[in-house]
C-alpha positions, 0 to 999 in steps of 0.5 A, spaced: 236 265 905 233 258 908 233 252 903 226 250 905 222 256 906 215 252 904 216 246 908 217 251 914 211 255 912 207 249 912 209 247 919 208 254 922 201 253 919 200 246 922 202 249 929 197 255 928 192 249 926 194 245 932 193 251 937 186 253 934 184 246 935 183 244 927 189 239 927 190 234 933 197 232 936 198 226 931 197 230 925 202 236 928 207 230 930 207 228 923 208 235 920 214 236 925 217 229 923 216 230 915 219 237 916 225 235 919 226 229 914 225 235 909 231 239 911 237 235 909 242 241 907 248 240 911 248 247 913 241 247 916 243 240 920 241 244 927 234 246 925 233 238 923 236 236 930 231 241 933 225 239 929 227 231 931 228 233 938 221 237 938 217 231 935 220 227 941 218 231 946 211 231 943 211 224 943 213 223 950 208 228 952 203 224 949 205 218 952 206 221 959 201 226 960 194 225 962 189 226 956 186 232 959 192 236 960 196 234 954 194 240 950 197 245 955 203 241 956 205 241 949 204 249 948 211 250 950 214 245 945 209 248 940 211 255 941 219 253 941 217 250 934 214 257 932 220 261 935 225 256 931 222 256 924 221 264 925 228 264 926 230 260 920 225 264 916 229 270 918 236 269 920 238 276 919 233 279 924 
């Protein structure tokens, strides 16, 4: 069982809100970072590192991609976050 399922579920919901245009990239990045900061159990360090790296990837995209292409460029990162969180929430699947 994951130690922080509520935090993971909140971030999944934020990812979906980002994909539907309800939240912007800054809000998404903040949610990713906040979740990474929440995951402090040593046994879940890989998930924490993954989220920190994903937030860094989103930051790089934000600062190096033309504004009109930013959303599209973030899609693989957001999908990766969702995949990782689903794995985290269902480790036995």
